C-alpha positions as CSV (number, residue, x, y, z in Angstrom):
1,M,131.4,0.1,-30.2
2,R,131.4,0.8,-26.4
3,A,127.7,-0.2,-26.2
4,Y,128.4,-3.3,-28.2
5,I,131.2,-4.3,-25.8
6,I,129.0,-3.5,-22.7
7,R,126.2,-5.6,-24.0
8,G,128.5,-8.5,-24.8
9,V,130.0,-8.4,-21.3
10,L,126.5,-8.4,-19.7
11,Q,125.4,-11.3,-21.9
12,S,128.5,-13.2,-20.9
13,L,127.8,-12.6,-17.2
14,I,124.3,-14.0,-17.6
15,V,125.7,-17.1,-19.3
16,L,128.3,-17.5,-16.6
17,W,125.6,-17.3,-13.9
18,L,123.6,-19.9,-15.7
19,V,126.7,-22.1,-15.8
20,L,127.1,-21.8,-12.1
21,L,123.5,-22.7,-11.5
22,I,123.8,-25.8,-13.7
23,V,127.0,-26.7,-11.9
24,F,125.2,-26.4,-8.5
25,L,122.3,-28.5,-9.8
26,M,124.6,-31.3,-11.1
27,L,125.1,-32.7,-7.6
28,Q,121.5,-32.2,-6.7
29,M,120.3,-34.2,-9.6
30,T,122.4,-37.2,-8.6
31,G,120.1,-37.8,-5.6
32,D,121.2,-37.7,-2.0
33,P,124.8,-36.4,-2.1
34,A,125.6,-38.6,0.9
35,D,124.8,-41.7,-1.1
36,V,127.2,-40.6,-3.7
37,L,130.0,-39.2,-1.6
38,M,129.9,-41.5,1.5
39,P,131.2,-45.1,1.5
40,D,128.7,-47.9,1.4
41,E,129.5,-49.0,5.0
42,A,128.8,-45.6,6.5
43,T,126.3,-45.7,9.4
44,V,123.2,-43.6,9.7
45,E,124.8,-41.4,12.3
46,E,127.9,-40.9,10.0
47,V,125.6,-39.9,7.1
48,A,123.6,-37.5,9.3
49,A,126.8,-35.9,10.6
50,F,128.2,-35.6,7.0
51,N,125.0,-34.0,5.8
52,K,125.1,-31.5,8.7
53,E,128.8,-30.7,8.1
54,M,128.3,-30.1,4.4
55,G,125.0,-28.3,4.8
56,F,123.0,-30.8,2.7
57,D,120.3,-31.0,5.3
58,Q,119.4,-27.3,4.7
59,P,116.8,-25.9,2.1
60,I,118.1,-25.9,-1.4
61,Y,118.1,-22.0,-1.7
62,V,120.3,-21.9,1.5
63,Q,122.6,-24.4,-0.1
64,Y,122.8,-22.4,-3.3
65,F,123.6,-19.2,-1.4
66,K,126.4,-20.9,0.5
67,F,127.6,-22.5,-2.8
68,L,128.0,-19.0,-4.3
69,F,129.3,-17.1,-1.3
70,G,130.6,-19.7,1.1
71,H,129.7,-20.3,4.7
72,D,132.9,-20.1,6.8
73,D,136.5,-19.0,6.6
74,K,137.5,-22.3,4.9
75,N,134.8,-22.2,2.3
76,L,134.9,-19.0,0.3
77,G,132.3,-20.0,-2.3
78,V,132.6,-20.5,-6.0
79,L,132.5,-16.8,-6.7
80,R,136.0,-16.8,-5.3
81,G,137.0,-19.9,-7.1
82,D,136.5,-22.3,-4.2
83,F,134.6,-25.5,-5.1
84,G,135.7,-27.4,-2.0
85,E,138.2,-30.2,-1.8
86,S,138.5,-33.2,-4.0
87,F,137.2,-36.3,-2.1
88,Y,139.6,-38.5,-3.9
89,H,142.8,-36.4,-4.0
90,N,142.2,-34.5,-0.7
91,V,143.3,-31.2,-2.3
92,P,141.4,-28.1,-3.5
93,A,139.3,-29.1,-6.5
94,M,139.9,-25.9,-8.5
95,G,143.7,-26.1,-7.9
96,L,143.7,-29.6,-9.3
97,V,141.8,-28.5,-12.4
98,I,144.1,-25.5,-12.9
99,E,147.1,-27.8,-12.8
100,R,145.7,-29.6,-15.9
101,I,144.8,-26.5,-17.8
102,P,148.2,-26.1,-19.5
103,A,148.1,-29.5,-21.0
104,T,144.6,-28.9,-22.4
105,A,145.6,-25.5,-23.7
106,I,148.6,-26.9,-25.5
107,L,146.5,-29.6,-27.1
108,A,143.9,-27.0,-28.2
109,V,146.4,-24.5,-29.6
110,F,148.2,-27.2,-31.6
111,A,144.9,-28.7,-32.8
112,L,143.8,-25.2,-34.0
113,F,147.2,-24.7,-35.6
114,V,146.8,-27.9,-37.5
115,G,143.3,-26.7,-38.6
116,L,144.6,-23.3,-39.8
117,V,147.5,-24.7,-41.7
118,I,145.3,-27.0,-43.7
119,A,142.0,-25.1,-43.8
120,I,143.1,-21.6,-44.9
121,P,145.1,-22.6,-48.0
122,A,142.6,-25.3,-48.9
123,G,139.7,-22.9,-48.5
124,I,141.4,-20.2,-50.7
125,L,142.4,-22.7,-53.4
126,S,138.9,-24.2,-53.3
127,A,137.3,-20.8,-53.9
128,V,139.8,-19.6,-56.5
129,F,139.6,-22.9,-58.5
130,R,135.9,-23.4,-58.0
131,K,134.4,-26.7,-59.4
132,S,137.9,-28.0,-60.2
133,W,139.4,-31.2,-58.8
134,I,140.9,-29.1,-56.0
135,D,137.4,-27.9,-55.0
136,H,136.0,-31.4,-55.1
137,F,138.9,-32.8,-53.1
138,S,138.5,-30.1,-50.5
139,S,134.7,-30.8,-50.3
140,V,135.4,-34.5,-49.7
141,L,138.0,-33.6,-47.0
142,S,135.6,-31.2,-45.3
143,M,132.8,-33.9,-45.2
144,A,135.2,-36.4,-43.9
145,G,136.4,-34.0,-41.2
146,Q,132.9,-33.4,-40.0
147,S,131.8,-37.1,-40.2
148,I,134.7,-39.1,-38.8
149,P,134.5,-39.5,-35.0
150,N,137.6,-38.2,-33.4
151,F,138.0,-41.2,-31.1
152,W,138.0,-43.5,-34.1
153,L,140.4,-41.2,-36.0
154,G,142.7,-41.2,-32.9
155,L,142.8,-45.0,-32.8
156,M,143.6,-45.2,-36.5
157,L,146.4,-42.7,-36.1
158,I,147.8,-44.7,-33.2
159,I,147.7,-47.9,-35.2
160,L,149.4,-46.3,-38.3
161,F,152.0,-43.9,-36.8
162,S,152.7,-45.7,-33.5
163,E,152.2,-49.4,-34.0
164,I,153.0,-49.9,-37.7
165,L,155.5,-47.1,-38.5
166,G,156.7,-46.5,-35.0
167,W,157.3,-42.8,-35.6
168,L,155.2,-41.3,-32.7
169,P,154.4,-42.3,-29.1
170,T,151.0,-43.8,-28.5
171,S,149.9,-41.8,-25.5
172,G,150.9,-39.5,-22.7
173,Y,152.9,-36.2,-22.7
174,R,156.5,-37.3,-22.3
175,E,158.0,-35.4,-25.2
176,A,157.2,-32.6,-27.6
177,K,156.2,-35.0,-30.5
178,S,153.5,-36.6,-28.2
179,V,151.2,-33.7,-29.1
180,I,151.2,-34.5,-32.8
181,L,148.7,-37.4,-32.9
182,P,146.1,-35.9,-30.5
183,A,146.3,-32.5,-32.2
184,L,145.6,-34.2,-35.6
185,A,142.7,-36.1,-34.1
186,A,141.2,-33.1,-32.4
187,G,141.9,-30.6,-35.2
188,L,140.3,-32.3,-38.2
189,Y,136.8,-31.2,-37.3
190,A,138.0,-27.6,-36.8
191,T,139.7,-27.9,-40.2
192,A,136.5,-28.8,-42.0
193,R,134.5,-25.9,-40.6
194,I,137.2,-23.3,-41.1
195,M,137.8,-24.5,-44.6
196,R,134.1,-24.3,-45.6
197,M,133.7,-20.9,-44.1
198,M,136.9,-19.6,-45.9
199,R,135.6,-20.9,-49.2
200,S,132.1,-19.6,-48.9
201,T,133.0,-16.1,-47.7
202,L,135.8,-15.7,-50.2
203,L,133.5,-16.7,-53.1
204,E,130.9,-14.2,-51.9
205,V,133.5,-11.4,-51.7
206,M,135.0,-12.3,-55.0
207,A,131.6,-11.7,-56.7
208,Q,131.3,-8.2,-55.3
209,D,131.7,-5.0,-57.4
210,F,134.9,-3.7,-55.8
211,V,136.7,-6.9,-56.7
212,N,135.5,-6.7,-60.3
213,T,136.6,-3.1,-60.4
214,A,140.1,-4.0,-59.2
215,R,140.3,-6.7,-61.9
216,S,139.1,-4.2,-64.6
217,K,142.1,-2.0,-63.7
218,G,144.4,-4.7,-64.7
219,I,145.6,-5.7,-61.2
220,A,147.0,-9.2,-61.0
221,E,144.5,-11.8,-59.8
222,A,146.8,-12.8,-56.9
223,V,147.0,-9.2,-55.7
224,V,143.2,-8.8,-56.0
225,I,142.6,-11.9,-53.9
226,G,145.4,-11.3,-51.4
227,R,145.0,-7.5,-50.9
228,H,141.3,-7.0,-51.4
229,A,139.2,-10.1,-51.2
230,L,140.9,-11.9,-48.3
231,K,140.8,-8.9,-46.0
232,N,137.1,-8.6,-46.4
233,A,136.5,-12.3,-46.2
234,S,138.4,-12.7,-43.0
235,I,135.8,-11.4,-40.5
236,P,133.5,-14.5,-40.5
237,V,136.5,-16.8,-40.5
238,V,137.9,-15.0,-37.4
239,T,134.6,-15.8,-35.7
240,I,134.7,-19.5,-36.6
241,I,138.4,-19.6,-35.4
242,G,137.4,-18.2,-32.1
243,L,134.5,-20.6,-31.7
244,E,136.7,-23.5,-32.6
245,L,139.4,-22.5,-30.1
246,G,136.8,-22.3,-27.4
247,G,135.4,-25.6,-28.4
248,L,138.8,-27.2,-28.4
249,L,139.6,-25.9,-24.9
250,S,136.4,-27.4,-23.5
251,G,135.7,-30.3,-25.8
252,T,138.8,-32.5,-26.1
253,V,137.6,-35.0,-23.5
254,V,137.4,-38.0,-25.9
255,V,140.7,-37.2,-27.5
256,E,142.4,-36.8,-24.1
257,V,141.0,-40.2,-23.0
258,V,142.1,-42.0,-26.2
259,F,145.7,-40.6,-25.9
260,A,145.9,-40.6,-22.1
261,W,146.6,-36.9,-22.4
262,P,146.9,-35.4,-18.9
263,G,144.5,-32.6,-19.4
264,V,141.2,-31.4,-17.9
265,G,139.1,-33.8,-20.0
266,W,140.9,-36.9,-18.7
267,L,140.7,-35.5,-15.2
268,V,136.9,-35.1,-15.5
269,V,136.5,-38.7,-16.7
270,E,138.6,-40.0,-13.8
271,S,136.7,-37.9,-11.3
272,I,133.3,-39.2,-12.6
273,N,134.5,-42.7,-12.3
274,V,135.3,-42.2,-8.6
275,N,132.3,-39.9,-7.9
276,D,134.6,-36.9,-7.2
277,Y,131.9,-34.3,-8.1
278,A,133.8,-31.3,-6.6
279,V,136.4,-31.7,-9.3
280,V,133.8,-32.2,-12.0
281,Q,132.0,-29.1,-10.9
282,A,135.2,-27.1,-10.9
283,A,136.2,-28.4,-14.3
284,V,132.8,-27.7,-15.9
285,A,132.7,-24.2,-14.5
286,L,136.3,-23.3,-15.5
287,L,136.0,-24.7,-19.0
288,S,132.7,-22.8,-19.4
289,F,134.3,-19.6,-18.3
290,M,137.1,-20.1,-20.8
291,F,134.7,-20.7,-23.6
292,V,132.6,-17.7,-22.8
293,G,135.8,-15.6,-22.4
294,V,137.0,-16.6,-25.9
295,N,133.7,-15.9,-27.4
296,L,133.6,-12.4,-25.8
297,A,137.1,-11.7,-27.1
298,V,136.0,-12.8,-30.6
299,D,132.9,-10.5,-30.4
300,I,135.1,-7.6,-29.5
301,L,137.6,-8.4,-32.2
302,Y,134.7,-8.7,-34.7
303,A,133.5,-5.2,-33.8
304,W,137.0,-3.8,-34.0
305,L,137.5,-5.3,-37.5
306,D,134.2,-3.9,-38.8
307,P,132.8,-0.9,-36.8
308,R,129.6,-1.2,-38.7
309,I,128.7,-4.3,-36.8
310,S,126.3,-3.9,-33.8
311,Y,123.8,-6.0,-32.0
312,S,120.9,-3.9,-33.3
């Protein structure tokens, strides 16, 4: 298991390095950074001074080295979490992103909770009552969850529960119940994937010999499923849950915009609109780190649940 964890950590470090490389190239691919970051009325002298101050007049490999490690006492480099200052807010970019992380994390956790509450029971019932109306209904729900765009679902939820019924707020994060609608909109896709995985793995386990042996001993079907089948079917489901949590942490941009949720996704969209690329770079890097970290934790949990698993 130690070798498994070491290899997972090394692979995660490679992914994180590639993320930093992509984050660095983001600004380079926009063209001349001065054209993006300087006002239209800036003079040639001002543009030249800006390029010299920021190091944009140097070779790209020098810029990349300074991007990673910094070039003075004020710029420590991204390896120390310093992505420079926000040009729009005039505060450190990473600090601005970190301030929005709690809101995104709350939304992701509640969305995953919605997914688990619906998906696990539905997946179990769908497997136990295979080819029944419950199974067919679950299949329809799963296809709907993977097909309906979350921005459209969010708008429909606002119209129904906010405008027509008046039960829930339309946007923002002013009170606890404000998270319900965005969590439903973000969690439906996760619900569909978890439910299908729960059903397929449980069906596979229920067809194995040790389950049939337990049944032949006269053990009640509920005990066979709950004590034997579910435990063995949980490993792939744990993996999907981890992937969905990582995806929700880094992929709720559309939902946050629809509901004006003050998270990282909404901050990224605002920063793109005002060409505040330091904040965009910091947000992309931090969300990617979180996603990779969640996946690494899931890999380690996977190996702990089943020591037989290895990369080989």
